[in-house]
BATOR-979217 format. One record per residue (C-alpha): y, x negated, z negated; residue in one letter. Coordinates in steps of 0.05 Angstrom, whole numbers, padded with zeros to 5 digits, always signed. Layout:
N
YXZA/...
This chain:
222
+01377+00675+00068M/+01314+00706+00033K/+01259+00695+00091P/+01214+00746+00110K/+01148+00768+00082L/+01088+00771+00137S/+01016+00800+00106A/+00963+00761+00130S/+00909+00822+00143I/+00854+00780+00148M/+00862+00781+00072C/+00861+00857+00061A/+00799+00890+00044N/+00773+00915+00101F/+00734+00976+00059C/+00801+00994+00050S/+00838+00981+00099L/+00881+01036+00110E/+00910+01033+00025E/+00926+00961+00036D/+00968+00972+00090I/+01001+01039+00060R/+01010+00996-00010Q/+01041+00941+00036L/+01092+00989+00069E/+01114+01023+00006E/+01119+00946-00020A/+01177+00931+00033G/+01143+00876+00068I/+01164+00857+00143D/+01111+00842+00185Y/+01036+00847+00192L/+01006+00781+00208H/+00938+00783+00238F/+00903+00723+00254D/+00852+00717+00317I/+00789+00668+00320M/+00750+00654+00375D/+00695+00597+00332G/+00715+00547+00385H/+00790+00531+00375F/+00778+00539+00299V/+00711+00550+00268P/+00718+00612+00250N/+00712+00688+00280F/+00755+00739+00258T/+00786+00804+00280M/+00787+00830+00356G/+00838+00874+00399P/+00807+00943+00358D/+00833+00926+00296I/+00904+00917+00319L/+00893+00991+00369R/+00865+01020+00294M/+00922+00994+00255V/+00972+01011+00296R/+00956+01092+00295R/+00973+01090+00228I/+01038+01045+00226T/+01107+01030+00254S/+01103+00961+00221L/+01117+00901+00271P/+01052+00863+00286F/+01055+00789+00286D/+00998+00768+00321T/+00971+00691+00310H/+00916+00671+00375L/+00880+00620+00348M/+00831+00618+00422I/+00819+00580+00469E/+00849+00607+00538N/+00894+00650+00514P/+00928+00674+00573D/+00856+00729+00586R/+00879+00762+00522Y/+00952+00760+00513I/+00958+00827+00551P/+00896+00855+00513I/+00933+00847+00445F/+01002+00867+00471V/+00970+00929+00499E/+00935+00927+00424A/+01002+00929+00384G/+01029+00862+00380S/+01104+00854+00390N/+01103+00779+00363L/+01043+00733+00396I/+01044+00662+00378F/+01000+00618+00414V/+00974+00544+00407H/+01009+00486+00435I/+00938+00453+00435E/+00906+00502+00469A/+00957+00514+00521C/+00952+00467+00581I/+01017+00505+00624H/+01059+00524+00560M/+01113+00551+00607N/+01068+00594+00636R/+01035+00620+00575T/+01106+00637+00546I/+01122+00675+00613Q/+01058+00712+00610L/+01075+00736+00538I/+01145+00756+00556K/+01122+00791+00623K/+01065+00836+00577S/+01119+00859+00531G/+01119+00828+00460A/+01166+00758+00440K/+01132+00678+00455A/+01118+00644+00403G/+01095+00577+00397V/+01042+00553+00334A/+01032+00477+00324L/+00967+00455+00283N/+00991+00405+00221P/+00976+00339+00248S/+01012+00353+00316T/+01081+00326+00321P/+01144+00369+00332L/+01158+00329+00390C/+01104+00379+00440R/+01166+00432+00431L/+01217+00389+00463D/+01213+00429+00528Y/+01190+00497+00504V/+01240+00512+00444L/+01293+00545+00481E/+01236+00601+00514D/+01204+00623+00450V/+01225+00670+00390S/+01186+00643+00332A/+01161+00578+00325V/+01091+00588+00279L/+01075+00512+00231L/+01011+00515+00202M/+01011+00473+00137T/+00934+00478+00130V/+00888+00465+00183N/+00883+00545+00210P/+00807+00576+00208G/+00801+00588+00136F/+00846+00630+00081A/+00850+00594+00003G/+00854+00519+00028Q/+00914+00467+00000K/+00972+00453+00027L/+00972+00395+00074V/+01013+00336+00063S/+01079+00326+00102G/+01086+00400+00101A/+01156+00418+00078I/+01188+00356+00109S/+01163+00382+00171K/+01195+00448+00156I/+01255+00408+00144E/+01248+00375+00209N/+01240+00425+00239M/+01302+00461+00214K/+01345+00409+00234R/+01313+00414+00308M/+01328+00483+00313I/+01401+00464+00293E/+01407+00405+00331D/+01397+00452+00390R/+01434+00507+00375K/+01385+00564+00389V/+01357+00622+00351K/+01284+00607+00334V/+01254+00635+00271D/+01205+00581+00225I/+01145+00617+00212E/+01105+00587+00159V/+01024+00592+00147D/+00983+00566+00101G/+00980+00578+00019N/+01045+00616+00017V/+01035+00607-00055S/+01084+00633-00108F/+01098+00560-00125A/+01105+00534-00046N/+01133+00588-00022A/+01209+00577-00054P/+01197+00505-00025L/+01191+00527+00043M/+01242+00566+00035A/+01288+00521+00022K/+01258+00483+00073A/+01289+00531+00131G/+01222+00580+00136A/+01250+00644+00162D/+01193+00678+00162I/+01123+00667+00104L/+01057+00681+00115V/+01030+00715+00059C/+00946+00714+00034G/+00903+00696-00020T/+00959+00652-00060S/+01008+00704-00070S/+01005+00779-00049I/+00936+00786-00053F/+00915+00749-00104K/+00852+00767-00130P/+00857+00811-00187G/+00930+00816-00183L/+00938+00871-00139G/+00984+00884-00075I/+01048+00918-00093K/+01054+00864-00157E/+01042+00807-00103G/+01093+00832-00072V/+01132+00849-00123K/+01127+00773-00157K/+01138+00740-00100L/+01204+00774-00079T/+01236+00755-00147L/+01210+00685-00132T/+01256+00680-00076L/+01310+00724-00097S/+01320+00669-00149R/+01339+00613-00097L/
């Protein structure tokens, strides 16, 4: 089945953000992806909950929120209140992951767990049944426009096998260099959701609608 597409809002033009979102809606995008960075867990700062609140007023698209922050428990209710439908927290940042997952659900969102490229899948052994999705980073988190890390495709394949072996219903989301060349490989490996940024739908000089059209066409050939 063709994977769903989640547009990385970090890569949008913030001078014309509403226009970009309208184009994403018209192009048939499935999710809006918000990368939240605190300058500690990753070496960069990005958006806060006020951006989500503003965007929520102008669209009904589902919000897929990726918390690349330390102490995420403190901020989960804030991001759910701001409009998040699915929240990913990093397993590397959570001391009590089971408690954090329950907090996300109690706050009213679906729970997801994110893994850095070098984090082994065995870290999911005792939480996989409790989440709706797993986010596999295929670049080191923090910046757009990076190269795919080695072993990224095989990690997606191993994640898919793990889900099938455990007989659980969990989506695999992939974030990092989802290019026109890499997206089909990720989809074939088992990705259910692709986070799309400057390598595809926000590719400079291409245009959002043309980028989504090109990526959709590429994936339809699988």
